[in-house]
N, C-alpha and C positions, 0 to 999 in steps of 0.2 A: 356609829359610822355613817355617812348618806354620800352621795356626790354631790348632791345640794346644797345651797349656798345662797347668799342672799349679797347682793354690793349694793354698799350705800355710794349717790353720791349728791352734791350741790348746787344749783342752779343759780343764777341773777335772772331770769327773765323766766317768762313760762311759753314762750318759742323756744330757747334752747334747749329747753327738758322735753314738750312735746317733737322735737324733732329729735332728740340724741334717746326716748322711749318708743318711735315708732320706729326707728333705722335698728335698736335693737332687737323690734318682737321682729322683726318683717325680714332681718339677718335671721331668725330660729338662734337668736345666742341669747333672747332670756325671754321664759314663757309667758311672764305677767309684768308689770314695770305699773310697780304703784307711786303716784302721782300726790304728794302733800301742801299742799299751796301754803305761803306765808308761813317760813317757820323762822325764827328769828336766830342769827350765827355770830356772836359775838368771836372777833379774833385777830393773834398779832399777824401783819403784816406788814414786810415791808419799813420796818422801825416806827409800826405806829399797831394802837388798835383800831377796830374797828368793828360797828354795828351795825348789820347788813338784813331786811329780808333778802329773804330766798323761796325759793320750792325745793324739795329736798327728792328725791327718788330712792323706791327700794325697787332691787333689780331682784327678779328671782328666776337663776338660772343653775346650772352647772359647773363643778368648779373646777372639772377641763379647759371650761375658755370662761375663764377670768382671759388669761391675757385676754384675748380675743375683744372682751369685754369693754377690757379698760385704754385698749387702742383703739374703739371706735370713740365711745366718749370724747377718750384725748382729741380725738380728730374733730370732734366737733363742738366740744367746750368751746366758749369764750373765756376762759380763767388762763391765767397762765402756768396755774397751779389748781387743778381742777383735785380736788379729793374725790378719792375713791377705794372705797375699804370695801373688801372682804371678808361675812361672814362666814364660817361654816354650821353649816345647820345640822348636831346631832340626831336630832329625832325628828320626824314628819312624816304623815297619816301617808301609809303604804297608797291611796288613787291620787294623794295630790303627787307626790313621787313619780308613784308611773305617770302622768299628766306631764307634769315638767319634763320628764326624761324622752316620752315621745314627742309633745309641742317644741322640745328644741334639738329633736332629730332631725325631723320631717325639711327635709332636700335641704340639711344642713351641711355648710361648706366646709363642716370638721371631719363631714363622712366620705 
C-alpha cells in the first residue's frame, strides 16, 4: 500500500471542471488532474432518473489530503451532492510516487 490515491468527481461544465482542477493543483492538494470531457452519467436523483453529459476529473493526490481535496471540491462544485470518491493505490511506480509526494508537499498548507 502507498500513500497515493485517485479521487474521482464529475462536473456539469468545463468551467467548473477547470476551476476545481486548477485550484487543487495550485494549492498543492493534487499533483495532476486529468480531465475527461463528455462522459455520460445515468443516475437516480430526487425521485427521477437522469442521463446527463458530464466532465470527469481524475485527481492524483495523497490519501492524507483527501479531506482537504473533498472540502475544496465541495466548495467550488455546482452540484448539491457532488460525486467525490477516493481509490487507494496499491501499486505505483517509484518515480511517479516520488513526484506525486514532492509535488503535493511543495509549500503545502499541510506541512
